[in-house]
C-alpha positions as CSV (number, residue, x, y, z in Angstrom):
1,M,0.1,-0.1,-0.1
2,N,1.8,3.5,1.0
3,N,5.3,3.5,1.1
4,T,7.7,5.1,3.5
5,K,7.5,8.6,1.5
6,N,3.7,8.5,1.0
7,K,3.2,8.1,5.0
8,I,0.5,10.2,6.5
9,D,2.1,12.3,9.2
10,I,-0.7,11.7,12.1
11,E,0.8,14.3,13.9
12,K,-0.2,17.0,11.4
13,V,-3.6,15.2,10.8
14,T,-6.7,17.8,11.5
15,L,-10.2,16.7,11.4
16,G,-13.1,19.0,10.5
17,S,-16.9,18.5,9.8
18,D,-19.9,20.5,8.3
19,P,-23.0,18.8,9.9
20,E,-26.2,19.5,9.1
21,F,-29.1,20.0,11.5
22,F,-33.0,20.0,11.5
23,I,-35.4,22.8,13.2
24,F,-38.0,20.9,15.1
25,N,-41.6,22.8,16.2
26,T,-42.0,21.1,19.6
27,K,-45.5,22.8,19.6
28,T,-46.8,21.7,16.3
29,N,-44.7,18.5,16.1
30,K,-43.6,19.6,12.4
31,F,-40.0,20.0,11.2
32,V,-39.5,23.5,9.9
33,P,-37.6,24.6,6.9
34,S,-34.3,27.0,7.4
35,C,-35.1,28.8,4.4
36,G,-35.0,32.3,4.3
37,W,-35.0,33.2,7.9
38,I,-31.8,31.4,9.5
39,G,-29.4,33.0,7.0
40,G,-26.2,32.3,5.3
41,K,-25.6,30.8,1.9
42,K,-22.9,28.3,0.7
43,D,-21.0,31.1,-1.1
44,K,-21.6,33.5,2.1
45,P,-21.9,31.7,5.4
46,V,-22.8,33.9,8.5
47,Y,-19.7,33.9,10.5
48,I,-19.8,34.4,14.3
49,A,-15.9,33.7,14.9
50,D,-13.0,33.1,13.0
51,Q,-13.8,30.1,10.5
52,L,-17.0,29.4,12.8
53,G,-20.4,30.2,10.8
54,H,-23.4,28.7,9.5
55,Q,-25.7,28.6,6.3
56,E,-29.1,27.5,4.9
57,D,-29.1,24.3,3.1
58,N,-32.0,23.1,1.8
59,V,-34.3,22.7,4.5
60,T,-31.6,22.2,7.1
61,V,-29.0,24.4,9.1
62,E,-25.3,23.6,8.0
63,F,-22.5,24.8,10.4
64,N,-18.7,25.5,9.5
65,V,-16.0,24.8,12.0
66,P,-12.5,25.2,12.0
67,P,-10.1,22.0,11.6
68,T,-8.9,20.6,14.8
69,T,-7.2,18.0,16.5
70,S,-9.5,17.8,19.3
71,S,-13.0,16.3,19.2
72,K,-13.9,18.2,22.7
73,E,-13.2,21.5,20.4
74,L,-14.9,20.4,17.5
75,Y,-18.2,19.4,19.7
76,N,-18.1,22.8,21.7
77,N,-18.0,24.7,18.4
78,I,-21.0,23.2,17.2
79,Q,-22.6,23.9,20.8
80,K,-21.5,27.6,20.2
81,L,-23.2,27.9,16.7
82,I,-26.6,25.9,18.2
83,N,-26.6,28.3,21.1
84,Y,-26.0,31.5,18.9
85,I,-28.8,30.5,16.6
86,E,-31.4,29.7,19.3
87,E,-30.8,32.9,21.2
88,K,-30.7,35.2,18.2
89,H,-34.0,33.8,16.8
90,S,-35.6,33.4,20.3
91,F,-35.8,29.3,19.6
92,K,-37.1,28.8,23.4
93,E,-40.0,31.2,23.4
94,R,-41.3,29.7,19.9
95,G,-40.8,26.1,20.9
96,L,-38.1,25.3,18.5
97,T,-35.0,23.6,18.9
98,I,-32.0,22.0,16.5
99,V,-31.9,18.5,16.7
100,P,-29.5,16.0,15.0
101,L,-31.4,13.7,13.3
102,P,-30.4,11.9,10.2
103,S,-33.7,12.1,8.4
104,A,-36.8,13.6,8.5
105,E,-40.3,14.0,6.5
106,F,-41.9,17.9,6.1
107,E,-45.1,18.8,5.3
108,I,-45.6,19.2,1.7
109,E,-46.7,22.6,1.9
110,D,-43.7,23.9,3.4
111,L,-41.6,22.7,1.0
112,L,-43.3,24.0,-1.9
113,A,-43.5,27.2,-0.3
114,N,-39.6,27.2,0.0
115,P,-38.2,26.7,-3.5
116,E,-34.9,26.3,-1.8
117,S,-36.1,23.0,-0.1
118,L,-36.4,21.4,-3.9
119,E,-32.8,21.8,-4.4
120,F,-30.8,18.9,-3.9
121,G,-26.9,18.4,-3.9
122,C,-24.2,20.8,-4.8
123,D,-20.9,19.7,-6.0
124,P,-21.3,16.1,-6.7
125,D,-19.3,13.4,-4.8
126,F,-18.0,10.1,-5.8
127,N,-17.4,6.4,-4.9
128,A,-14.3,5.4,-3.9
129,W,-14.8,1.7,-4.7
130,T,-15.6,2.4,-8.3
131,N,-14.5,6.0,-9.0
132,E,-17.9,6.9,-10.3
133,K,-19.6,10.1,-10.1
134,N,-22.6,9.4,-7.3
135,T,-26.2,10.8,-8.7
136,I,-29.1,11.6,-6.6
137,E,-32.7,11.8,-8.7
138,P,-35.2,11.5,-5.7
139,G,-38.3,13.1,-7.7
140,F,-40.3,14.9,-5.8
141,T,-40.1,13.5,-2.2
142,T,-40.8,14.9,1.4
143,L,-38.1,12.9,2.9
144,R,-34.8,15.2,3.8
145,S,-31.5,14.1,5.3
146,C,-28.7,15.4,7.1
147,G,-25.0,14.6,6.8
148,G,-22.1,14.6,9.3
149,H,-19.3,14.4,6.6
150,V,-15.9,14.2,8.3
151,C,-13.1,16.2,6.5
152,I,-9.6,14.6,7.1
153,G,-6.9,17.1,6.2
154,Y,-3.0,15.9,5.9
155,P,0.1,17.3,4.2
156,N,1.2,15.9,0.9
157,H,-2.0,14.4,0.2
158,T,-2.4,12.4,-2.9
159,K,-5.7,11.1,-4.8
160,E,-4.3,7.6,-4.4
161,T,-3.7,8.0,-0.5
162,N,-7.3,9.9,-0.3
163,L,-9.0,6.6,-1.6
164,E,-7.0,4.4,1.0
165,I,-8.5,6.5,3.6
166,I,-12.1,6.3,2.2
167,K,-12.2,2.5,2.1
168,A,-10.8,2.5,5.5
169,L,-12.9,4.8,7.1
170,D,-16.1,2.9,5.3
171,L,-14.4,-0.1,7.3
172,Y,-13.8,1.6,10.9
173,L,-16.5,4.2,10.6
174,G,-19.2,3.4,8.0
175,V,-19.8,-0.4,9.2
176,P,-20.0,0.4,12.7
177,S,-22.6,3.2,12.1
178,V,-24.9,0.6,10.8
179,L,-25.3,-0.4,14.5
180,L,-25.1,3.0,15.9
181,D,-27.1,5.3,13.8
182,K,-30.7,4.0,14.5
183,D,-31.9,6.1,10.9
184,T,-32.4,3.9,7.9
185,R,-33.9,6.3,5.5
186,R,-31.3,8.5,5.0
187,K,-29.4,6.1,2.3
188,E,-32.5,6.7,0.3
189,L,-30.6,9.9,-0.9
190,Y,-27.0,10.2,0.5
191,G,-24.4,8.1,2.3
192,K,-24.0,5.2,0.3
193,A,-20.5,3.2,0.7
194,G,-17.6,5.0,-0.1
195,A,-19.1,8.7,-0.8
196,F,-16.2,11.1,-0.9
197,R,-14.9,14.2,-2.4
198,H,-11.2,15.4,-2.6
199,Q,-10.6,18.6,-1.0
200,K,-8.0,20.9,-1.1
201,Y,-6.8,20.3,2.4
202,G,-7.4,16.4,1.9
203,V,-10.4,14.2,1.7
204,E,-13.8,14.4,2.8
205,Y,-15.6,11.3,3.9
206,R,-19.5,11.7,3.1
207,V,-21.0,8.3,4.3
208,L,-22.1,9.0,8.0
209,S,-25.0,11.1,9.1
210,N,-25.0,13.4,11.9
211,F,-25.7,10.9,14.4
212,Y,-22.6,11.1,16.2
213,Y,-23.3,14.6,17.3
214,A,-26.1,13.5,19.7
215,D,-23.2,12.8,22.1
216,Q,-19.7,14.1,23.0
217,S,-18.3,10.3,23.4
218,L,-19.7,9.5,20.0
219,L,-17.7,12.2,18.3
220,D,-14.7,11.2,20.9
221,W,-15.2,7.7,18.9
222,V,-15.1,9.0,15.5
223,F,-12.0,11.1,16.3
224,N,-10.4,7.8,17.7
225,N,-11.2,5.5,14.6
226,V,-10.1,8.0,12.1
227,Y,-6.7,7.6,13.9
228,T,-6.7,4.2,14.2
229,A,-7.6,3.8,10.3
230,L,-4.8,6.2,9.6
231,D,-2.2,4.1,11.5
232,K,-3.3,1.0,9.9
233,I,-2.7,2.6,6.5
234,N,0.5,3.9,7.4
235,N,1.5,0.4,9.0
236,N,0.4,-1.6,6.0
237,A,-2.0,-3.6,8.1
238,L,-5.1,-3.1,6.0
239,E,-5.5,-5.3,3.1
240,I,-8.9,-5.1,1.7
241,D,-9.5,-8.0,-0.8
242,N,-12.4,-8.0,-3.4
243,D,-14.4,-10.2,-1.2
244,L,-14.0,-7.8,2.1
245,A,-14.6,-4.8,-0.5
246,T,-18.0,-6.5,-1.3
247,L,-18.8,-7.3,2.3
248,I,-18.3,-3.7,3.6
249,Q,-20.4,-2.0,1.0
250,N,-23.3,-4.4,1.3
251,C,-23.4,-4.1,4.7
252,I,-23.1,-0.2,4.6
253,N,-25.7,0.0,1.7
254,N,-28.0,-2.4,3.0
255,N,-27.9,-1.3,6.7
256,D,-27.1,-4.8,7.7
257,K,-26.7,-5.4,11.3
258,E,-25.8,-8.7,11.3
259,R,-22.8,-8.1,8.4
260,A,-21.6,-4.9,10.7
261,M,-21.5,-7.3,13.6
262,F,-19.4,-10.2,11.9
263,I,-17.1,-7.6,10.5
264,I,-16.5,-5.7,13.6
265,E,-15.8,-8.9,15.7
266,K,-13.3,-10.2,12.8
267,F,-11.5,-7.0,12.9
268,G,-11.6,-5.9,16.3
269,I,-13.0,-2.4,15.5
270,L,-13.5,-0.2,18.8
271,M,-16.8,0.9,19.4
272,P,-18.0,4.1,21.7
273,K,-18.7,1.5,24.9
274,D,-15.3,0.0,24.3
275,L,-13.9,3.6,24.6
276,V,-15.5,4.6,27.5
277,N,-14.5,1.8,29.3
278,S,-11.0,2.0,28.3
279,V,-10.7,5.7,29.7
280,E,-12.4,4.7,32.8
281,K,-10.1,1.4,33.1
282,T,-7.0,3.9,32.5
283,T,-8.5,6.6,35.0
284,T,-9.0,3.9,37.6
285,I,-5.4,2.8,37.2
286,K,-4.0,6.3,37.7
């Protein structure tokens, strides 16, 4: 796989994200489109601090955060943005809240009243397993989804190494997410196995939903497993043959929990509960 000169300098790796969230009205039990009142667009986000901003994306609120090496910092930045929006727009008084749900159904009249809600996708993403462009042709649907893309920045990145990273992350994040992410509908629109984009900083892994922003421990797990995957690549400790590649893709694309449990056990992939237990054990020893 990678030779020495192409090794990923893990000490210089940064992680970022651009998660999307829904707005929910607790008084009407309806999801509310962000269109036209939250503020910010793809080409002009609303910034509340350096590299810390938000924008409207279809019916969702999308957050922009600076890259970091700390899962706690990333989580806190997201919370800052949520608090800012909820305070600015009097969410509490109006019965509104921002929620990290992977998919939701919206009222037809709310979608038709907002042309932005009918626009799907922006720049295309690709499938690392096939090198083909992913397409979405949903027709008219009231289903909307939220992503929790993981952005991996690293020095001297190459397209070849990017593909290795995405395939490794399908194993260490995509497969376990079949068990951790209770939503099964988002993949009707986005998030199939190997979804990624080459980026100027490195690569963007686009398979995960926003489920891991529900709890700090889940974000800790994402960071941990990204670094584990990168370390496996550096040490030539990850050989994905055709059979395993097919198994991984079928598992993710079909939300196959049985396959997920088999793969996790076979490769000893760490789950959030394992990470928490490991931390608690270490703390106890100290």
